[in-house]
C-alpha positions, 0 to 999 in steps of 0.5 A, spaced: 607 472 383 612 472 378 610 469 372 612 461 371 618 461 366 619 455 361 625 453 358 625 449 351 631 446 351 636 444 346 643 444 347 644 441 354 650 446 356 646 451 353 641 450 356 644 448 363 647 456 363 641 459 362 637 456 367 644 459 371 644 465 369 636 466 370 638 464 377 644 470 377 639 475 374 634 474 379 638 474 386 641 481 382 636 484 381 630 481 385 635 480 392 633 473 396 625 473 395 620 473 389 624 469 384 620 466 378 619 458 378 623 455 372 621 449 368 625 445 363 623 440 358 628 438 352 627 433 346 634 429 344 639 435 342 642 429 336 634 430 333 634 438 332 640 437 329 639 432 325 633 436 322 637 443 322 642 440 318 637 438 313 634 445 314 627 441 315 624 447 320 618 445 321 620 439 324 624 443 328 618 447 330 614 441 331 620 438 336 620 445 340 611 445 340 612 439 343 616 442 349 612 448 349 606 443 350 610 439 356 612 445 360 604 449 359 602 443 363 607 444 368 603 451 369 609 455 365 606 461 363 610 463 356 617 460 354 624 462 351 629 456 348 636 457 349 638 456 342 641 461 337 640 456 331 632 454 332 631 461 332 629 460 325 624 456 327 620 460 333 616 463 329 613 456 327 613 454 333 609 460 335 603 457 331 598 455 335 602 455 341 598 454 348 603 460 351 607 466 347 615 466 347 620 470 347 626 470 342 634 470 343 634 474 337 629 480 339 633 480 346 640 481 342 638 486 337 634 490 343 641 490 347 646 492 341 640 498 339 640 501 345 647 501 346 648 505 339 652 500 336 653 501 328 657 495 327 657 489 331 661 482 329 658 475 330 661 469 333 657 463 331 656 456 329 657 457 321 649 455 319 647 461 324 653 465 321 652 465 313 644 464 316 638 470 317 638 469 325 640 476 326 642 479 319 635 481 319 633 483 326 639 488 326 639 491 319 632 493 321 635 499 326 640 500 321 645 496 324 652 493 320 653 486 322 660 483 320 662 476 319 668 472 319 672 470 314 670 464 312 676 460 314 675 463 322 667 461 321 670 454 320 674 454 326 669 457 330 664 452 328 669 447 330 670 449 336 663 450 339 660 443 336 667 439 338 668 442 345 663 446 347 657 443 346 660 437 350 662 442 356 669 442 354 674 449 354 681 448 352 685 454 353 688 453 346 681 454 343 678 459 348 686 463 346 683 463 338 676 465 340 679 471 343 684 473 337 678 472 332 674 477 337 680 482 335 681 481 328 673 483 329 676 490 332 680 492 327 675 491 321 671 496 325 666 493 330 665 496 336 661 490 339 661 482 338 654 479 339 656 471 341 651 467 338 652 462 340 649 458 346 655 455 350 659 462 349 660 464 357 664 457 358 670 460 354 669 468 353 666 475 357 667 482 357 672 481 362 677 477 357 675 480 351 677 487 346 670 489 344 663 489 348 660 482 348 652 481 347 652 474 350 646 471 347 644 467 353 645 471 358 640 476 354 635 471 353 636 469 361 635 476 363 629 478 358 625 472 361 627 474 368 624 481 367 619 479 364 617 474 368 618 479 374 614 485 370 620 489 370 620 494 364 626 495 360 
């Protein structure tokens, strides 16, 4: 039997996308049978945002661990949290956790390194863009992370928080995001990390000028492979 996956939900839209992606990945990798059980639990999104805006990662970790405990009681054998910013608190949430965690940063960094990328761009909220969510992990593998310009980062942040986290996708915003990826390409990037959970609502490999590393999709794939005992 595949291992029971627990989803520690943060952003409602992002968590729903992750659940959907696990199902799609299961169909592609496992066929019509042998799919894992998946249980999702959330604490209110606004509690996470309030703590993160204060850089109160201990409170974020408490919220994450609270969900992990519920998931463990429901039978989950490991858990994931499909939210880029909250990865900053996973190492705190792991302390005393009854079940292990797979992280989004490891899944994304492994995929970028496997493809031999040397310089990748990052599309994310301002806190992820100017934080250490990916910088350290990529740097340890010799991969340079190129950030959007200040004004561009502000535009991306606004689109994410005013539209995408609410499931809203405006055609003009999608055009802007694609244009910003084009600018990263002209600056020498050979790939781009989509470091916000709702990225798939607007962007994909089919409509962007660079190879994309969708953090939600990669985490879902890593969770499924771990659940099914698949290598690679």
